[in-house]
C-alpha positions in Angstrom: -58.7 68.3 82.1 -60.2 69.1 78.7 -62.7 67.5 76.3 -60.3 64.8 75.1 -60.2 63.2 78.5 -63.9 62.4 78.1 -62.8 59.8 75.5 -61.9 56.2 76.6 -58.2 55.6 77.1 -57.3 59.4 77.1 -55.9 60.6 80.4 -54.1 63.8 81.3 -50.8 62.7 79.7 -52.3 61.6 76.4 -54.4 64.7 76.3 -51.3 66.8 76.9 -49.5 65.0 74.1 -52.4 65.5 71.7 -52.5 69.2 72.6 -48.8 69.5 71.9 -49.4 68.4 68.4 -52.3 70.7 67.8 -55.3 68.5 68.7 -57.6 70.1 71.1 -61.1 68.8 70.2 -62.6 65.4 69.7 -63.6 66.4 66.2 -60.0 67.4 65.3 -58.8 64.1 66.7 -61.4 62.0 64.8 -60.6 63.8 61.5 -56.9 63.3 61.9 -57.2 59.7 62.9 -55.1 57.6 65.3 -52.2 56.9 63.0 -51.5 60.5 62.0 -52.0 61.6 65.6 -49.5 59.0 66.8 -46.9 59.9 64.2 -47.1 63.5 65.4 -46.9 62.5 69.0 -43.8 60.4 68.3 -42.0 63.5 67.1 -42.4 65.1 70.5 -42.3 61.9 72.6 -40.0 59.2 71.3 -41.2 56.9 74.1 -44.7 56.7 72.6 -45.4 53.0 72.2 -47.8 50.6 70.5 -50.1 50.6 73.5 -50.6 54.3 73.1 -51.5 53.8 69.5 -54.1 51.2 70.5 -55.4 53.6 73.1 -55.7 56.4 70.5 -57.6 54.1 68.1 -59.9 52.9 71.0 -60.6 56.5 71.9 -61.7 57.2 68.3 -63.9 54.1 68.3 -65.2 54.9 71.7 -64.0 51.7 73.4 -61.3 50.6 75.8 -58.2 49.6 73.8 -58.6 46.0 75.0 -61.8 45.8 73.0 -60.3 46.6 69.7 -60.8 43.9 67.1 -58.0 41.5 66.3 -57.9 42.9 62.7 -57.6 46.5 64.0 -54.8 45.5 66.4 -53.0 43.7 63.6 -53.2 46.7 61.3 -52.0 49.0 64.0 -49.1 46.7 64.9 -48.0 46.5 61.3 -48.2 50.3 61.0 -46.2 50.7 64.2 -43.5 48.3 63.0 -43.1 50.4 59.8 -42.2 53.5 61.8 
């Protein structure tokens, strides 16, 4: 396991997907943001779901995805529906 699994919500599979799209460090991940990372992941994994997007955002914020604010979840859900 690498440095990305140190973040909340990021396990071996998520880290593998992030690595597939060129994200190897926490800094790269934070700079790219959850939405762009998710879009890139969807290219290589069409099964990536809204829950993964929540998990990515939670990882960036340093919290479990269940602790994301209602506003953040609403924004992410709207973004996901537009894809």
